[in-house]
N, CA, C and O of each residue as an XYZ file, in Angstrom:
396
protein
N       3.567    174.465    206.135
C       4.621    175.381    206.161
C       4.167    176.681    205.462
O       3.413    176.651    204.489
N       4.624    177.752    205.959
C       4.158    179.074    205.333
C       4.475    179.343    203.997
O       5.548    178.920    203.566
N       3.702    179.995    203.247
C       3.946    180.429    201.902
C       5.078    181.334    201.924
O       5.180    182.158    202.833
N       6.011    181.241    200.916
C       7.030    182.317    200.761
C       6.554    183.432    199.911
O       5.812    183.211    198.954
N       6.967    184.663    200.236
C       6.742    185.791    199.436
C       8.049    186.575    199.230
O       8.815    186.764    200.175
N       8.292    187.016    198.030
C       9.591    187.725    197.845
C       9.463    189.166    198.336
O       8.351    189.672    198.487
N      10.536    189.796    198.574
C      10.520    191.263    199.059
C       9.870    192.127    197.811
O       9.155    193.106    198.025
N      10.145    191.731    196.683
C       9.636    192.432    195.523
C       8.134    192.351    195.470
O       7.500    193.315    195.043
N       7.513    191.230    195.888
C       6.035    191.086    195.841
C       5.501    191.945    196.985
O       4.469    192.592    196.813
N       6.145    191.978    198.120
C       5.805    192.842    199.199
C       5.693    194.298    198.859
O       4.701    194.992    199.084
N       6.822    194.698    198.286
C       6.981    196.120    197.770
C       5.891    196.477    196.872
O       5.285    197.542    196.986
N       5.602    195.513    195.885
C       4.481    195.713    194.849
C       3.120    195.916    195.558
O       2.345    196.809    195.214
N       2.856    195.021    196.597
C       1.609    195.151    197.315
C       1.484    196.457    197.940
O       0.424    197.076    197.844
N       2.529    196.946    198.602
C       2.548    198.286    199.242
C       2.200    199.402    198.217
O       1.340    200.262    198.406
N       2.924    199.289    197.182
C       2.808    200.374    196.062
C       1.361    200.388    195.493
O       0.822    201.446    195.168
N       0.750    199.179    195.384
C      -0.604    199.100    194.945
C      -1.625    199.430    195.889
O      -2.818    199.323    195.608
N      -1.151    199.877    197.140
C      -2.114    200.297    198.217
C      -2.766    199.185    198.843
O      -3.773    199.442    199.503
N      -2.370    197.974    198.757
C      -2.963    196.764    199.510
C      -2.711    196.981    200.935
O      -1.698    197.568    201.313
N      -3.667    196.492    201.803
C      -3.437    196.591    203.228
C      -2.490    195.413    203.579
O      -2.944    194.269    203.599
N      -1.243    195.649    203.844
C      -0.344    194.560    204.267
C      -0.004    194.779    205.680
O       0.204    195.895    206.157
N       0.046    193.590    206.379
C       0.369    193.469    207.811
C       1.658    192.820    207.970
O       1.771    191.608    207.787
N       2.746    193.641    208.339
C       4.030    193.057    208.356
C       4.497    192.970    209.824
O       4.372    193.928    210.587
N       5.003    191.872    210.171
C       5.557    191.665    211.503
C       7.083    191.482    211.321
O       7.499    190.613    210.554
N       7.950    192.308    212.031
C       9.333    192.186    211.916
C       9.810    191.673    213.212
O       9.690    192.312    214.257
N      10.404    190.401    213.120
C      10.754    189.738    214.375
C      12.180    189.895    214.806
O      12.700    189.181    215.662
N      12.807    190.904    214.147
C      14.250    191.141    214.637
C      14.139    191.839    216.041
O      13.097    192.335    216.468
N      15.312    191.816    216.692
C      15.456    192.446    218.006
C      15.364    194.017    217.782
O      15.672    194.564    216.723
N      14.916    194.649    218.877
C      14.746    196.170    218.743
C      15.955    196.859    218.116
O      15.839    197.696    217.221
N      17.110    196.468    218.626
C      18.368    196.964    218.209
C      18.634    196.914    216.781
O      19.253    197.803    216.196
N      18.104    195.732    216.144
C      18.335    195.579    214.706
C      17.297    196.321    213.964
O      17.568    196.903    212.914
N      16.086    196.315    214.495
C      14.925    197.011    213.817
C      15.087    198.536    213.806
O      14.425    199.252    213.055
N      16.007    199.007    214.683
C      16.250    200.443    214.699
C      17.007    200.880    213.411
O      17.155    202.075    213.152
N      17.469    199.918    212.632
C      18.250    200.263    211.494
C      17.218    200.541    210.349
O      17.605    201.064    209.304
N      15.853    200.181    210.547
C      14.783    200.534    209.591
C      13.813    199.452    209.520
O      14.196    198.283    209.494
N      12.567    199.771    209.486
C      11.462    198.837    209.229
C      10.733    199.197    207.921
O      10.668    200.346    207.485
N      10.202    198.136    207.344
C       9.295    198.487    206.173
C       8.248    199.264    206.672
O       7.740    199.051    207.773
N       7.854    200.271    205.813
C       6.721    201.144    206.321
C       5.554    200.510    206.852
O       4.947    199.680    206.174
N       5.162    200.844    208.074
C       3.922    200.229    208.575
C       4.122    198.943    209.298
O       3.173    198.418    209.880
N       5.344    198.393    209.290
C       5.661    197.132    209.939
C       5.571    197.257    211.449
O       5.790    198.344    211.983
N       5.257    196.182    212.148
C       5.193    196.162    213.562
C       6.348    195.346    214.021
O       6.475    194.217    213.549
N       7.222    195.805    214.910
C       8.429    195.059    215.420
C       7.904    194.336    216.723
O       7.561    194.917    217.752
N       7.899    192.977    216.509
C       7.719    192.158    217.671
C       8.739    191.082    217.656
O       8.580    190.120    216.905
N       9.887    191.184    218.514
C      10.993    190.340    218.506
C      10.579    188.908    218.689
O       9.632    188.700    219.448
N      11.134    187.944    218.124
C      10.711    186.554    218.045
C      10.462    186.087    219.489
O       9.467    185.433    219.802
N      11.381    186.443    220.312
C      11.253    185.920    221.742
C       9.915    186.368    222.510
O       9.462    185.751    223.475
N       9.341    187.529    221.950
C       8.238    188.103    222.548
C       6.811    187.695    221.799
O       5.709    188.072    222.196
N       7.021    186.932    220.750
C       5.903    186.707    219.821
C       4.586    186.008    220.532
O       3.440    186.413    220.335
N       4.887    185.011    221.299
C       3.847    184.306    222.076
C       3.170    185.256    223.100
O       1.952    185.343    223.252
N       4.114    185.962    223.785
C       3.598    186.887    224.847
C       2.659    187.987    224.328
O       1.695    188.398    224.974
N       3.033    188.460    223.039
C       2.394    189.644    222.533
C       1.328    189.227    221.512
O       0.868    190.111    220.790
N       0.870    187.907    221.376
C      -0.041    187.472    220.377
C      -1.341    188.204    220.434
O      -1.998    188.311    219.399
N      -1.784    188.737    221.598
C      -2.907    189.453    221.734
C      -3.049    190.711    220.859
O      -4.134    191.215    220.569
N      -1.835    191.173    220.465
C      -1.801    192.330    219.521
C      -2.190    191.987    218.061
O      -2.462    192.845    217.221
N      -2.192    190.677    217.842
C      -2.497    190.268    216.406
C      -3.900    189.785    216.260
O      -4.566    189.456    217.242
N      -4.359    189.740    215.021
C      -5.804    189.525    214.662
C      -5.718    188.309    213.727
O      -5.030    188.297    212.706
N      -6.473    187.289    214.161
C      -6.553    185.973    213.418
C      -7.319    186.133    212.073
O      -7.363    185.238    211.229
N      -7.894    187.295    211.949
C      -8.627    187.586    210.705
C      -7.785    188.125    209.628
O      -8.174    188.104    208.460
N      -6.663    188.600    209.968
C      -5.767    189.257    208.986
C      -4.681    188.212    208.557
O      -4.428    187.189    209.194
N      -4.106    188.581    207.456
C      -2.932    187.760    206.967
C      -1.681    188.636    207.251
O      -1.693    189.859    207.107
N      -0.608    187.930    207.661
C       0.540    188.631    208.090
C       1.766    188.241    207.260
O       1.915    187.064    206.934
N       2.621    189.151    206.916
C       3.893    188.825    206.264
C       4.954    189.039    207.353
O       5.037    190.097    207.976
N       5.754    187.997    207.552
C       6.722    188.029    208.569
C       8.141    188.173    207.980
O       8.457    187.524    206.983
N       8.985    189.004    208.575
C      10.315    189.200    208.112
C      11.201    189.284    209.285
O      10.742    189.475    210.411
N      12.555    189.135    209.035
C      13.600    189.269    210.044
C      14.806    189.783    209.279
O      14.611    190.518    208.311
N      16.054    189.446    209.646
C      17.134    189.911    208.954
C      17.510    189.157    207.691
O      17.788    189.694    206.619
N      17.486    187.763    207.951
C      17.932    186.955    206.729
C      17.037    185.894    206.340
O      17.250    185.284    205.292
N      15.970    185.589    207.143
C      14.891    184.619    206.749
C      14.808    183.500    207.789
O      13.790    182.809    207.787
N      15.780    183.252    208.680
C      15.812    182.146    209.609
C      14.776    182.341    210.699
O      13.944    181.464    210.932
N      14.821    183.463    211.354
C      13.811    183.738    212.468
C      12.354    183.899    212.010
O      11.392    183.486    212.658
N      12.284    184.522    210.862
C      10.866    184.593    210.229
C      10.285    183.266    209.987
O       9.091    183.069    210.214
N      11.115    182.278    209.508
C      10.629    180.922    209.268
C      10.165    180.285    210.629
O       9.155    179.583    210.680
N      10.935    180.553    211.718
C      10.543    179.995    213.024
C       9.208    180.740    213.539
O       8.299    180.113    214.084
N       9.170    182.035    213.337
C       8.010    182.830    213.768
C       6.875    182.356    212.918
O       5.809    182.217    213.517
N       6.893    182.082    211.646
C       5.733    181.604    210.885
C       5.242    180.305    211.480
O       4.032    180.132    211.628
N       6.111    179.393    211.823
C       5.812    178.135    212.502
C       4.969    178.293    213.710
O       3.915    177.679    213.872
N       5.485    179.161    214.574
C       4.743    179.609    215.896
C       3.356    180.199    215.620
O       2.350    179.823    216.222
N       3.365    181.207    214.609
C       2.043    181.851    214.336
C       1.154    180.927    213.765
O      -0.016    180.992    214.142
N       1.492    180.009    212.863
C       0.543    179.037    212.247
C      -0.012    178.166    213.389
O      -1.220    177.946    213.480
N       0.905    177.666    214.274
C       0.402    176.886    215.295
C      -0.662    177.533    216.172
O      -1.567    176.867    216.676
N      -0.537    178.796    216.337
C      -1.446    179.634    217.134
C      -2.703    180.004    216.310
O      -3.598    180.666    216.836
N      -2.781    179.603    215.079
C      -3.987    179.839    214.279
C      -3.985    181.186    213.374
O      -5.020    181.714    212.966
N      -2.751    181.640    213.133
C      -2.726    182.899    212.314
C      -2.196    182.514    210.899
O      -1.429    181.576    210.684
N      -2.747    183.431    209.890
C      -2.425    183.219    208.562
C      -1.137    184.010    208.243
O      -1.094    185.221    208.464
N      -0.123    183.362    207.743
C       1.145    183.987    207.653
C       1.862    183.747    206.292
O       1.608    182.718    205.667
N       2.685    184.596    205.847
C       3.628    184.423    204.724
C       5.007    184.755    205.147
O       5.198    185.692    205.922
N       5.973    184.045    204.685
C       7.325    184.327    205.122
C       8.071    185.068    203.994
O       8.182    184.568    202.875
N       8.605    186.333    204.335
C       9.379    187.107    203.371
C      10.760    186.574    203.205
O      11.641    186.731    204.050
N      10.924    185.873    201.970
C      12.254    185.201    201.722
C      13.429    186.173    201.794
O      13.420    187.274    201.243
N      14.405    185.701    202.488
C      15.630    186.390    202.620
C      15.673    187.542    203.498
O      16.728    188.131    203.732
N      14.447    187.915    204.037
C      14.413    188.979    205.114
C      14.793    190.344    204.647
O      14.730    190.683    203.465
N      15.211    191.155    205.675
C      15.569    192.546    205.309
C      16.896    192.665    204.469
O      17.175    193.675    203.823
N      17.635    191.618    204.532
C      18.868    191.497    203.645
C      18.520    191.765    202.133
O      19.284    192.380    201.389
N      17.226    191.222    201.715
C      16.975    191.342    200.385
C      15.990    192.392    200.130
O      15.497    192.496    199.008
N      15.624    193.280    201.210
C      14.596    194.392    200.953
C      15.341    195.574    200.362
O      16.327    196.060    200.917
N      14.841    196.021    199.222
C      15.415    197.169    198.562
C      14.500    198.321    198.631
O      14.867    199.385    198.134
N      13.316    198.218    199.212
C      12.394    199.313    199.258
C      12.808    200.245    200.391
O      13.812    200.053    201.076
N      11.966    201.268    200.543
C      12.181    202.220    201.676
C      12.004    201.700    202.986
O      11.257    200.733    203.138
N      12.631    202.250    204.017
C      12.363    201.797    205.420
C      12.090    203.163    206.212
O      12.391    204.278    205.787
N      11.498    202.898    207.381
C      11.172    204.047    208.260
C      11.792    203.757    209.633
O      11.664    204.565    210.552
């Protein structure tokens, strides 16, 4: 099961200049409300189809609106051999800036 990371930890990593790879699995209409800066929007239903856009050498932080879809996405990505962390509570708990 994917390691959980808090939105505060994610924000701290971004502030510290760490290279964070964030995948937002919300639908495009939801993501239009704002993404974490630098996040890539790949709706959950497209994840397997778009896996070629991802790099197995990188670590990914996965988020959605509330945490349910990101949990499912982490399971899929782990099964495909990707290293993932699940952002607890999703964008509902994100207090940082969005773009």
